[in-house]
N, C-alpha and C positions, 0 to 999 in steps of 0.2 A: 672668346667673345668678347676679353679684354682688347685683343687687337683690333675687331671691329672697332669698338668705342674709340682706340686710341688713334685709327684712322680718321674717324668720322669729326673727333675732336681738331685734327689738326689739317682735315681738309674746312673747316667751320675759318680756323682762325686763319689760315691763309685765305678767303674769301674777305674775313673781315679786312686783314690787313691791306688789301687790293683798292676798297671800297674807302679807305681814307684816304687816298693819295689825291689831292685835291691839283688839279686841273689848272693851269693860269688861263684867264678870260684874253689877258693882253700882254702873251707872251711875243719879246722883240726878238726878233730873228735875225742875223744876218750872215749868205753864206757868198761864195763865190760862184760865178756864173760865168761861161766864157762866150763871149759875142764881140760883134764890132762897131754896130752903124746907130744910129736911130733906128732903124726898122728892127734891129733885135731887140733894143728898149722896149719898143710896143709889143713885142711877141712875147717878152721875158714877163713884162708885169701883166699883158692879157692873162698869159696861164698863169700867175700867182692869183689872181683875182680868181681865177675858176675854180679855186679850192675852196672848200666850203669854211667860214672862220675867219677867212684874211680881211681885215680892214683894211690895212695900207698897204702898198708896195711900191716900191721905188729902187731901179736898178742903175747903180749910175756907169756910165760908158765907161771913163780911164781907168776906173779901180778895180770895177766888173763886180761890185758888191752889189746884192741883192739884199736890201733891206726892207723886211714884214713887220706887221704888228697881226698876230695870229691868235685865236681862241681857242687852244688847247682842247677846249673840250667837242670842238665838232673836227678840228684834224688835227696832223702831227707836225712837225718839218719834216719830214720824211715823205708824205703825202706831198707837200710843197715842191719839193727836190725832182718827189716821181712827176709831177704835173709838169716843171720847167723841162726835166730828160724829155718827156714827151712831145714837147714843141720843138725838140732836134737840140738843146742846149744841155752841155755837161756841165754837172755842178761838182762840187768838191767832194759830193757824196755817191750821189748815180751817175752814171753815164747815160747819154744818148744812144738809143737804139740808131744802129749805122743808117737805116733805112729813113729814119726821122732825121738823123742829120743832112741825109744827102737831098730832102725835100725842103732846106733853105733853098734860099737866094745866094746866085753866085756871091756877091760883096759880106753874107752873114756869115761864110763859112769860114771858120778859123782854123787856125792849126791845133789839132786834137793832140792829147799827148798818151 
C-alpha cells in the first residue's frame, strides 16, 4: 500500500513540474539551412511560415542562416526543421529525405554532406 501511495505522489510531482515549464512566445531561433538561390529562399521561408506559431522567417542566401521568431506554445524548433527538410532542404539538425531533395529544381540542388 505504501508503494502505491509513493508511486502516485511521484507521478503527481512529475506532472506538476512539467506544467510549470513556461514556453517562450517569442523565441528567436537561428539554424543553418542548405540552399543556393532566390528560389530556395522563397521555398525555405514558405516552409517556415507553414509551421504554426512562426511569426517571422528570413533565410540569408550567403550565410545559409534561417532566422525565425517562433511561439513555442504552438510548435518547436524541431517542427520547423522538419518542415524545411520536407521542402527538400537539409538543416543542421534534420536532413531532407532523398525523394524531397530530388524534387528540387536543378539550380537548387546543393552539395549534400
